[in-house]
RODO-2510 file (C-alpha; in nm, 4 decimals, decimal comma):
residues 280
     n   res          X          Y          Z
     1     x     0,0080     0,0045    -0,0204
     2     x     0,0869     0,3441     0,1157
     3     x     0,4475     0,4337     0,0937
     4     x     0,4687     0,7760     0,2431
     5     x     0,1882     0,7703     0,4957
     6     x     0,3791     0,9805     0,7188
     7     x     0,6749     1,1823     0,5807
     8     x     0,8740     1,4326     0,8015
     9     x     1,0670     1,7243     0,6780
    10     x     1,4563     1,6186     0,6659
    11     x     1,7726     1,7813     0,5308
    12     x     1,7590     2,0484     0,3566
    13     x     1,5228     2,2461     0,1135
    14     x     1,6335     2,4309    -0,1817
    15     x     1,4535     2,7256    -0,2674
    16     x     1,5616     3,0136    -0,4684
    17     x     1,3865     3,2946    -0,6861
    18     x     0,9748     3,2048    -0,6961
    19     x     0,9963     2,8230    -0,7440
    20     x     1,2474     2,4969    -0,5607
    21     x     1,1823     2,2160    -0,3863
    22     x     1,1368     2,0738    -0,0158
    23     x     1,2942     1,7655     0,0793
    24     x     1,0878     1,4952     0,2662
    25     x     1,2052     1,1577     0,3760
    26     x     0,9796     0,8781     0,3804
    27     x     0,9795     0,6054     0,6963
    28     x     1,1611     0,3493     0,4656
    29     x     1,4320     0,5757     0,4262
    30     x     1,3455     0,6985     0,0656
    31     x     1,4266     1,0519    -0,0066
    32     x     1,0921     1,2805    -0,1841
    33     x     1,1497     1,6368    -0,3213
    34     x     0,8245     1,8119    -0,3666
    35     x     0,7975     2,1447    -0,6020
    36     x     0,7225     2,4764    -0,3905
    37     x     0,6418     2,8217    -0,5233
    38     x     0,7815     3,0939    -0,2854
    39     x     0,4781     3,4260    -0,2583
    40     x     0,5462     3,7477    -0,1153
    41     x     0,2988     3,8804     0,1264
    42     x     0,2366     4,1854     0,3377
    43     x     0,6321     4,1803     0,2783
    44     x     0,6412     3,8485     0,4410
    45     x     0,7555     3,5391     0,1813
    46     x     0,5854     3,1719     0,2655
    47     x     0,6247     2,8585     0,1088
    48     x     0,3518     2,7118    -0,0742
    49     x     0,3079     2,3525    -0,1677
    50     x     0,2882     2,2383    -0,5242
    51     x    -0,0152     2,1534    -0,6896
    52     x     0,0504     1,7419    -0,6500
    53     x     0,1957     1,4898    -0,4817
    54     x     0,2369     1,2306    -0,2399
    55     x     0,0426     1,3529     0,0858
    56     x     0,3497     1,4320     0,3603
    57     x     0,3902     1,5581     0,7582
    58     x     0,5834     1,7536     0,9148
    59     x     0,6288     1,6546     1,2744
    60     x     0,7562     1,8016     1,6223
    61     x     0,9141     1,6096     1,9128
    62     x     0,7068     1,2807     2,0128
    63     x     0,5228     1,2952     2,3492
    64     x     0,4418     1,6898     2,2626
    65     x     0,1236     1,5870     2,1309
    66     x     0,1564     1,8741     1,8658
    67     x     0,0046     1,8732     1,5453
    68     x     0,1977     1,8285     1,2676
    69     x     0,1914     1,9938     0,9368
    70     x     0,1007     1,8860     0,6050
    71     x     0,1979     1,9010     0,2379
    72     x    -0,1523     2,1529     0,2067
    73     x    -0,2538     2,3835     0,4857
    74     x    -0,6045     2,3664     0,6554
    75     x    -0,7200     2,6704     0,5169
    76     x    -0,5808     2,5491     0,1033
    77     x    -0,7535     2,2120     0,2153
    78     x    -1,0757     2,3977     0,3308
    79     x    -1,1363     2,5562    -0,0822
    80     x    -1,1849     2,1605    -0,1694
    81     x    -1,3563     2,0662     0,1417
    82     x    -1,0778     1,8741     0,1965
    83     x    -0,9105     1,7669     0,5671
    84     x    -0,5877     1,6036     0,7374
    85     x    -0,6931     1,6915     1,1251
    86     x    -0,9340     1,8799     1,3376
    87     x    -0,9190     2,1517     1,5459
    88     x    -0,6827     2,1699     1,8857
    89     x    -0,9315     2,2364     2,1179
    90     x    -1,0471     1,9079     2,1845
    91     x    -0,8814     1,5643     2,2646
    92     x    -1,0635     1,3864     1,9874
    93     x    -0,9179     1,1200     1,7300
    94     x    -1,0143     1,0360     1,4388
    95     x    -1,0087     0,6498     1,3044
    96     x    -1,0372     0,5147     1,0082
    97     x    -0,8807     0,2286     0,8200
    98     x    -0,7832     0,1602     0,4741
    99     x    -0,9103    -0,1641     0,3439
   100     x    -0,7694    -0,2840     0,0299
   101     x    -0,7506    -0,6759     0,0860
   102     x    -0,8887    -0,8898     0,3428
   103     x    -0,6529    -1,1414     0,5007
   104     x    -0,8078    -1,1677     0,8552
   105     x    -0,7840    -0,8501     1,0498
   106     x    -1,0500    -0,7026     0,9764
   107     x    -1,3148    -0,8605     1,1879
   108     x    -1,0169    -0,8438     1,5472
   109     x    -1,0232    -0,4454     1,4008
   110     x    -1,4278    -0,4436     1,4071
   111     x    -1,4045    -0,6461     1,7509
   112     x    -1,1844    -0,3892     1,8939
   113     x    -1,4118    -0,1054     1,8038
   114     x    -1,7403    -0,2839     1,9174
   115     x    -1,5377    -0,2880     2,2894
   116     x    -1,4687     0,0803     2,3106
   117     x    -1,8227     0,1925     2,1827
   118     x    -1,5574     0,3469     1,9101
   119     x    -1,7046     0,4522     1,5360
   120     x    -1,4164     0,4231     1,2804
   121     x    -1,4389     0,4960     0,9062
   122     x    -1,2917     0,2213     0,6654
   123     x    -1,1867     0,3533     0,2991
   124     x    -1,2665     0,0533     0,0957
   125     x    -1,1598    -0,0552    -0,2759
   126     x    -1,3431    -0,2834    -0,5444
   127     x    -1,1985    -0,5684    -0,4576
   128     x    -1,2496    -0,5752    -0,0555
   129     x    -1,6301    -0,4913    -0,1476
   130     x    -1,6303    -0,8010    -0,3944
   131     x    -1,4682    -1,0416    -0,1543
   132     x    -1,5531    -0,9670     0,1416
   133     x    -1,9097    -0,8165     0,1558
   134     x    -2,0223    -0,9638     0,4974
   135     x    -1,7640    -0,7739     0,6883
   136     x    -1,8888    -0,4572     0,4585
   137     x    -2,2275    -0,5608     0,5743
   138     x    -2,0795    -0,5718     0,9215
   139     x    -1,9422    -0,1897     0,9310
   140     x    -2,2400    -0,0698     0,7978
   141     x    -2,4538    -0,2463     1,0652
   142     x    -2,2302    -0,1755     1,3639
   143     x    -2,2895     0,2011     1,2586
   144     x    -1,9424     0,2594     1,1583
   145     x    -1,8929     0,5034     0,8188
   146     x    -1,7883     0,3417     0,4673
   147     x    -1,5307     0,5565     0,2202
   148     x    -1,4753     0,5779    -0,1116
   149     x    -1,0819     0,4655    -0,2183
   150     x    -1,1486     0,3946    -0,5275
   151     x    -1,2467     0,0553    -0,7265
   152     x    -0,8751     0,0131    -0,8053
   153     x    -0,6266     0,1898    -0,6407
   154     x    -0,4972     0,3677    -0,9212
   155     x    -0,2614     0,6748    -0,8666
   156     x    -0,5499     0,9166    -0,9099
   157     x    -0,3450     1,1985    -0,9623
   158     x    -0,2272     1,1007    -1,3262
   159     x    -0,6015     1,0660    -1,4077
   160     x    -0,6987     1,3792    -1,6112
   161     x    -1,0221     1,3261    -1,7283
   162     x    -1,3272     1,3810    -1,5307
   163     x    -1,5205     1,0750    -1,6568
   164     x    -1,2396     0,8210    -1,5700
   165     x    -1,2113     0,9964    -1,2554
   166     x    -1,5653     0,9855    -1,1545
   167     x    -1,6192     0,5957    -1,2503
   168     x    -1,3505     0,4785    -1,0393
   169     x    -1,5717     0,6836    -0,7191
   170     x    -1,9099     0,5665    -0,8991
   171     x    -1,8223     0,1997    -0,9432
   172     x    -1,7407     0,1571    -0,5623
   173     x    -2,0690     0,3969    -0,4469
   174     x    -2,2794     0,1484    -0,6513
   175     x    -2,1331    -0,2181    -0,5267
   176     x    -2,1802    -0,0553    -0,1829
   177     x    -2,5184    -0,0133    -0,2464
   178     x    -2,5834    -0,3517    -0,4499
   179     x    -2,4022    -0,4769    -0,0802
   180     x    -2,5945    -0,3258     0,2059
   181     x    -2,8762    -0,1809     0,0310
   182     x    -2,7153     0,2094     0,1494
   183     x    -2,5845     0,4950     0,0050
   184     x    -2,1918     0,4890     0,0299
   185     x    -2,0534     0,7880     0,2985
   186     x    -1,9494     1,0746     0,0639
   187     x    -1,6017     1,0786     0,1892
   188     x    -1,2673     0,9599    -0,0318
   189     x    -0,9011     0,8883     0,0571
   190     x    -0,6692     0,8886    -0,2662
   191     x    -0,4704     0,5820    -0,2752
   192     x    -0,1517     0,6542    -0,1605
   193     x    -0,2374     0,9724    -0,0323
   194     x    -0,1436     1,1235    -0,4389
   195     x    -0,3234     1,3911    -0,5105
   196     x    -0,3578     1,6846    -0,7571
   197     x    -0,5620     2,0037    -0,7214
   198     x    -0,7559     1,9022    -1,0350
   199     x    -0,8792     1,5702    -0,8475
   200     x    -0,9588     1,7634    -0,4978
   201     x    -1,1574     1,9497    -0,7548
   202     x    -1,3568     1,7079    -0,9131
   203     x    -1,3961     1,4798    -0,5802
   204     x    -1,5824     1,7974    -0,4637
   205     x    -1,7624     1,8313    -0,7419
   206     x    -1,8844     1,4794    -0,6914
   207     x    -1,9626     1,5535    -0,3308
   208     x    -1,7420     1,3992    -0,1997
   209     x    -1,5050     1,5260     0,1232
   210     x    -1,1310     1,4313     0,0105
   211     x    -0,9547     1,2788     0,3666
   212     x    -0,5845     1,2580     0,4142
   213     x    -0,4725     1,2111     0,7679
   214     x    -0,2141     1,3100     1,0303
   215     x    -0,1080     1,0213     1,2366
   216     x    -0,0321     0,7039     1,0866
   217     x     0,3012     0,4456     1,0648
   218     x     0,4060     0,2094     0,8355
   219     x     0,1796    -0,1096     0,8784
   220     x     0,1301    -0,1543     0,5381
   221     x     0,4179    -0,3738     0,4772
   222     x     0,2656    -0,7439     0,5829
   223     x     0,5972    -0,8629     0,5044
   224     x     0,7756    -0,6696     0,7557
   225     x     0,5172    -0,5986     1,0171
   226     x     0,6368    -0,3576     1,3159
   227     x     0,6312    -0,5335     1,6741
   228     x     0,3949    -0,3978     1,9101
   229     x     0,6183    -0,2169     2,0747
   230     x     0,7328    -0,0219     1,7702
   231     x     0,3667     0,0388     1,6814
   232     x     0,2425     0,1530     2,0582
   233     x     0,5338     0,3746     2,0709
   234     x     0,4657     0,5803     1,7454
   235     x     0,1083     0,6014     1,7414
   236     x     0,0613     0,7113     2,1246
   237     x     0,4479     0,9321     2,0838
   238     x     0,2559     1,1234     1,8114
   239     x    -0,1229     1,1279     1,9148
   240     x    -0,2656     1,5082     1,9363
   241     x    -0,5461     1,6492     1,9269
   242     x    -0,7806     1,6228     1,6332
   243     x    -0,6001     1,3966     1,4590
   244     x    -0,7185     1,2013     1,1766
   245     x    -0,5399     0,8524     1,2302
   246     x    -0,4521     0,6158     0,8904
   247     x    -0,4086     0,2086     0,9702
   248     x    -0,4684    -0,0546     0,7393
   249     x    -0,6965    -0,3296     0,7972
   250     x    -0,3959    -0,5388     0,6327
   251     x    -0,1763    -0,5433     0,9210
   252     x    -0,1206    -0,8115     1,1470
   253     x     0,0228    -0,5963     1,4576
   254     x    -0,3168    -0,3407     1,4098
   255     x    -0,5280    -0,6574     1,4691
   256     x    -0,3604    -0,7409     1,7593
   257     x    -0,2231    -0,4114     1,9187
   258     x    -0,5987    -0,2030     1,8680
   259     x    -0,7656    -0,2976     2,1533
   260     x    -0,4578    -0,1845     2,3716
   261     x    -0,3997     0,1305     2,1968
   262     x    -0,7582     0,2392     2,2427
   263     x    -0,7594     0,2159     2,6467
   264     x    -0,4274     0,3850     2,5887
   265     x    -0,5424     0,6235     2,4086
   266     x    -0,8372     0,7017     2,6478
   267     x    -0,5838     0,6916     2,9073
   268     x    -0,4636     1,0246     2,7849
   269     x    -0,7929     1,1615     2,7727
   270     x    -0,9076     1,1162     2,4111
   271     x    -1,2501     1,0175     2,2703
   272     x    -1,2800     0,8921     1,9053
   273     x    -1,5238     1,1056     1,6789
   274     x    -1,6361     1,0422     1,3803
   275     x    -1,5689     1,2105     1,0112
   276     x    -1,9264     1,3741     0,9827
   277     x    -1,8462     1,5193     1,3696
   278     x    -1,5276     1,6667     1,1885
   279     x    -1,6099     1,8275     0,8604
   280     x    -1,9644     1,9259     1,0136
***
């Protein structure tokens, strides 16, 4: 799945004149450079993110519970009905799960959420809808939100044709309706966090709110799962008020630790909100 689930701003940036690059380092060590534009406002210079790229985050010190910066600001995202976190006035977490396929962990995740009376959002792709319809029904029946992660999990920032973009989302919505008899919740998460502003506008035109994230870790590689200790340290060390948490249903570690993790977050004073609450 998602290389670049969380990128911290590291290393040197190269900005001169009106254009330049900002360097990011992914969790797997891969260095990414994103284009930026320098603009002047009121005599001060500001760096604006490029119109496309992979979603990235810049964090403060672990344990500080401070909100990270994102590739686009909250104000820029708001133009497109897009979010990556809530405000910092309350200790609320928004739990989201990307569902590419089923490999035995989703039921454990649902059990943990039920135990804590917590509602999550599950972003599903076509393969998951076709292969795990009973789990999709359970999500809906237990009051969770089900969102759109596209039918094929393409790199959507390469799709410029609005009709093709619409088809990727509509096919998911149609299949969800066939399975549950209900309409899909109007939330969209770009596969791999890859976006461009045209895509965000297309999703908005279709009535979707785009949801990025502000807290994640490298849980997507099923062949190199983090240990319980590594996962707990990362997810409790970087938690912050208003966090949109991204976890993957394919992660064995997530299935094993979620009950303990939710308990720890509750002990830290957090409660669990919904995307409807976030975006209202």
